[in-house]
C-alpha positions, 0 to 999 in steps of 0.5 A: 504500477507501484502506485500505492508505494507512492501514495505511501511514501508520500502520505503514510499509512493514513494515505495508503489507508484512505486510497484503500477506504476509498477503493472499497466505498467506490467498487461496486458489489463483486467489483475489485481492487487490483494493485502491484503490491511491492517489497519493503526492499523497494521503498528503502531505495527510494528513500535517497529521492527525496527527504520526505521519504526518507522521514516517512519511512524511518519516522511514524509515517509508515508502520504499516508495511506491504506485509500488513496490507492483506489484514487491513484489506480484510479488515476494512471489508474486502475479501481476498481472492488471488494473489499473483507473484511474479516468478522472477 
């Protein structure tokens, strides 16, 4: 379920912003976007899997870290309904 992380690692901020914006545009009024937000440390663990991931993390590809997603989502028009946190 870490789809957002993989989009972010493969396509950087442009990819994740595009995904969020397209989701917003496609949702009917009253619709919900549900996703599993990964902690930044989860991104850093993946940088060894592909050189492109390491470049994206260390370079300019990712400046919109996961803790800033909520502000970006509000900026494009989403309204926060609920955040669910895994107790582990």
